[in-house]
C-alpha positions in Angstrom: 0.0 0.0 0.0 2.9 2.3 0.9 4.3 1.9 -2.6 1.0 2.4 -4.5 1.9 6.0 -5.3 5.2 4.9 -6.8 3.6 2.4 -9.2 0.9 4.9 -10.0 3.6 7.2 -11.3 4.5 4.4 -13.8 1.1 4.5 -15.4 1.1 6.2 -18.8 -2.6 7.0 -18.5 -2.3 8.4 -15.0 0.7 10.6 -16.1 -1.1 11.9 -19.2 -4.3 12.8 -17.3 -2.5 14.5 -14.3 -0.1 16.5 -16.3 -2.8 18.2 -18.4 -3.4 20.6 -15.6 0.3 21.3 -15.1 1.2 22.5 -18.6 -0.5 25.9 -18.5 1.1 26.8 -15.2 4.6 25.7 -16.3 4.2 27.6 -19.6 3.2 30.8 -17.8 5.9 30.5 -15.2 8.5 29.8 -17.9 7.5 32.8 -20.0 7.3 35.2 -17.0 10.6 34.1 -15.5 12.6 34.0 -18.7 11.2 37.4 -19.8 12.0 39.0 -16.4 15.4 37.3 -16.2 16.4 38.3 -19.8 15.3 41.9 -19.4 17.0 42.1 -16.0 20.2 40.5 -17.1 20.6 42.3 -20.5 19.1 45.6 -19.6 19.8 46.4 -16.0 22.6 44.3 -14.7 25.9 46.3 -14.7 28.8 45.6 -17.0 31.6 43.3 -15.8 34.8 45.2 -14.8 37.0 42.9 -16.9 34.7 41.4 -19.6 32.4 44.3 -20.2 29.1 43.3 -21.8 30.4 40.0 -23.2 29.8 38.4 -19.9 26.0 38.7 -20.4 26.1 35.4 -22.4 26.1 33.7 -19.0 22.4 34.4 -18.7 21.9 31.8 -21.4 25.1 29.7 -21.1 24.9 28.9 -17.4 21.2 27.8 -17.2 21.7 25.7 -20.4 24.8 24.0 -18.9 23.0 23.4 -15.6 20.0 21.7 -17.4 22.3 19.7 -19.7 23.9 18.1 -16.7 20.7 17.7 -14.5 18.8 16.4 -17.5 21.4 13.7 -18.1 20.9 12.5 -14.5 17.2 12.5 -15.0 17.6 10.5 -18.2 19.9 8.0 -16.5 17.7 7.6 -13.4 14.6 7.1 -15.6 16.5 4.4 -17.5 17.5 2.7 -14.2 14.0 2.7 -12.9 12.8 1.2 -16.2 15.4 -1.6 -16.0 14.8 -2.4 -12.3 11.0 -2.0 -12.0 10.0 -2.5 -15.6 8.1 0.7 -15.8 7.2 1.7 -19.4 6.7 5.4 -18.5 10.3 5.6 -17.2 11.7 4.5 -20.5 9.4 7.0 -22.2 10.8 9.8 -20.0 14.3 8.7 -20.7 13.7 8.9 -24.5 11.9 12.2 -24.2 14.8 13.7 -22.2 17.5 12.8 -24.7 16.8 15.3 -27.5 16.1 18.1 -25.1 19.3 17.4 -23.3 21.2 17.3 -26.6 19.8 20.7 -27.6 20.7 22.3 -24.2 24.2 20.9 -24.4 24.6 22.3 -27.9 23.3 25.7 -26.7 25.8 25.5 -23.8 28.7 24.7 -26.2 27.7 27.3 -28.8 27.2 30.2 -26.3 30.5 29.1 -24.6 32.2 29.5 -28.0 30.7 32.9 -28.5 31.9 34.0 -25.1 35.3 32.4 -25.6 36.2 34.5 -28.7 36.4 37.9 -27.0 37.6 36.4 -23.7 40.2 33.8 -24.9 40.8 35.0 -28.4 39.4 31.8 -29.9 36.1 30.0 -30.3 37.3 26.6 -29.3 40.1 25.1 -27.2 40.4 21.4 -26.1 39.8 22.6 -22.5 38.9 19.9 -19.9 35.5 21.4 -19.2 34.6 22.0 -22.9 35.9 18.6 -24.0 33.8 16.8 -21.3 30.8 18.8 -22.3 31.3 17.7 -25.9 31.4 14.1 -24.7 28.1 14.7 -23.0 26.6 15.9 -26.2 27.8 12.7 -28.0 26.3 10.6 -25.2 22.9 12.3 -25.7 23.2 11.8 -29.4 24.1 8.1 -28.8 20.9 7.6 -26.8 18.9 9.2 -29.5 20.6 7.0 -32.1 20.1 3.8 -30.1 16.4 4.5 -29.6 15.8 4.0 -33.3 18.4 1.4 -34.0 16.4 -1.7 -32.8 13.3 -3.2 -34.4 12.0 -4.2 -30.9 11.2 -1.3 -28.7 12.1 -3.2 -25.5 15.6 -3.9 -26.7 16.0 -0.2 -27.7 14.8 0.8 -24.2 17.4 -1.4 -22.5 20.2 -0.3 -24.7 19.5 3.4 -24.2 19.2 2.9 -20.4 22.6 1.1 -20.3 24.3 3.8 -22.3 22.8 6.5 -20.2 23.9 4.8 -17.0 27.5 4.2 -18.2 27.6 7.9 -19.3 27.0 9.2 -15.8 30.7 8.8 -15.0 31.2 11.8 -17.2 29.0 14.1 -15.1 31.4 14.4 -12.1 34.2 14.9 -14.5 32.4 17.9 -16.0 31.7 19.3 -12.5 35.2 18.9 -11.2 37.2 19.5 -14.4 38.1 23.1 -13.5 39.4 21.9 -10.1 41.2 18.7 -11.2 43.1 20.1 -14.2 44.6 23.4 -15.4 41.8 24.9 -17.6 41.0 28.1 -19.3 37.4 27.8 -18.2 36.8 29.9 -15.1 35.9 28.1 -11.8 32.3 27.8 -10.7 30.8 31.1 -9.5 27.6 29.6 -8.0 28.3 27.1 -5.2 26.0 25.2 -3.0 28.4 24.9 0.0 30.0 28.3 -0.2 28.9 31.8 -0.8 28.6 32.8 -4.5 31.5 34.8 -5.9 29.3 36.7 -8.3 27.9 40.1 -7.4 24.2 40.1 -6.3 23.3 42.5 -9.1 24.4 39.8 -11.5 23.4 36.8 -9.4 19.7 37.5 -9.0 18.9 37.9 -12.7 21.0 34.8 -13.4 19.1 32.9 -10.7 15.8 34.0 -12.3 17.0 32.7 -15.6 18.1 29.4 -14.1 14.7 28.9 -12.4 13.0 29.9 -15.7 15.0 27.4 -17.6 14.1 24.6 -15.2 10.4 25.5 -15.6 10.8 25.5 -19.4 12.6 22.2 -19.3 9.8 20.6 -17.2 7.2 22.0 -19.6 9.0 20.7 -22.7 9.8 17.4 -21.1 6.2 16.8 -20.2 4.9 17.8 -23.6 7.4 15.4 -25.3 6.7 12.6 -22.9 2.9 13.0 -23.5 3.5 12.8 -27.2 5.6 9.6 -26.9 3.0 8.1 -24.5 0.3 8.6 -27.1 2.5 7.0 -29.7 3.4 4.0 -27.6 -0.1 3.5 -26.2 -1.9 4.2 -29.6 -3.6 0.8 -29.6 -5.0 1.0 -26.1 -8.6 1.8 -25.4 -8.0 4.9 -23.4 -5.9 6.5 -26.2 -8.4 5.6 -28.8 -11.1 7.2 -26.7 -8.9 10.2 -26.2 -8.2 10.7 -29.8 -11.9 10.2 -30.6 -12.7 13.1 -28.3 -10.1 15.3 -30.0 -8.0 15.8 -26.8 
């Protein structure tokens, strides 16, 4: 009885019905937070003493990087739950998270390159942080490729989950790369165990953008998961009824 809620989470129908009410709120929160954070960061935050206005790329770069890493953990954990408890919905979430994570990792790499040109004098260096982020992008792409490489969906789910789990070893490397090796990439400015080294006038709009990105990620992930649920469950009675009602 105590685990009933957990198994209910694994029901595609329950997930689809419950998340219908969440989507408008997540969309509104995402739009509001991202609009406020962007206007605050680009229009009102002061210039950096050394980097000038070029530092403002962090209002996109940092949230995208955070979500690229957190999204990989979510994908790997979903895959592990699917392997252990045989929950179909977990595999669906894993697959839905892969292209979103790949897109965010690409945004992180691209904005980092744009920032690197005026700061380092080059768009790309084989820096420890940048290289490990590139590996993360390839891991996401690998999961996407595996998801369509098998005729049997169950085999594809297991292969994707195993690759996602193996790839988690790269996440601590990304986090600690600036501490373990000499790197051009600056150390972390936002820390959980210590006070932030970034000025509050820059930190608060950045924090707003990070929260906005998390809301946006949740919104997009739920939308994509719902689409995959309908595709996988297309032959079930509840989906047939849903499609018949035009919902």
